C-alpha angles and dihedrals in degrees: 000000000000123000120234132192115218112197118198144159112245129215091275093055092253119138112232138170129216125189123222137176116231134159091237136008109295117234120229094272093049091047090050090053091050092049092046092050091050100042102028109029096166097052088042088065092054122095118245092210095143092057102035111107094006099067123046094221107020097173093049090050093046094050092049099042100037104028105024091235116143126183113226104180147352114211135170120249119223 
């Protein structure tokens, strides 16, 4: 498994980085799910039914609109 650094701006406007292990580089939606599970465990358990299929990246949209969290980059760790 490769390690990846996901850099994001949190709900307080502070830039932060979390590290995750994934087989391949996560796309924006996968990274959003990982961030949501780490920072917001209760909402992570909720179903995004209303957005699934209607929005290309429902977790990314949910994090940005409801929690003011925006992913800036996904980079590999050595």
